Structures are given as structure tokens and as C-alpha cells.
N, C-alpha and C positions, 0 to 999 in steps of 0.2 A: 504496500500499499504505500502511495505516494505521501507525502507530510504534508495536508489544507487538503487535500481528496472526502468525500466525501464518502462516511463509510457505510457501510450497510446494514439492514433494522436488525434489531437483536432486542431478547430480551434474556437477561440475568438474576441472580441472586444478588442485592450488598447487605451488607452489616456496616446499620445508617443509629448512626444513636446506642451502640450497643443490643437493638433487634435486626433479623434476616427483615429486609424486606425486596419484594420484584418489583425490578427496577425497567424501563425501554428505552433504547435513543430518542424515540415517538415521544419523552417527553420533557424532555429542552428544546423545543420545536427555536430553535431560528438563536443560538446559542452553540455557543465556540465547545469545545470538549473534552476530557484532554481523559480518555484510558488507561490505565495504569494497570498490569496484570503482575502479580508474582505470589508465585503459588508458595515458595513457605511460610510466607508474611499470617498465613490466619493460624497459621497448627499450631494444635495447643501441645506440644508433644515438649 
């Protein structure tokens, strides 16, 4: 994917204020979004 290009639509779970919530890219119309993924960040080991 190229910086500045549109991301494909998706829905994912997110930890927001200590609660798991389902979010969608369509929840943020007209806004710039930074997508960050780090698989080990939420491992509770």
C-alpha cells in the first residue's frame, strides 16, 4: 500500500478505554487515520 492512498474498508476489534469494541473504517469519514498493528502489544503473558 502506498502512503496517502485509501485503505480498503474493514471492521476490527479494538481496546478502547479498557473495553473491547468493534470499529470500522467507515466510523471515521473524511478523517486521516493512522493504522498501527503490533501483535505482541496486547499479550498478557
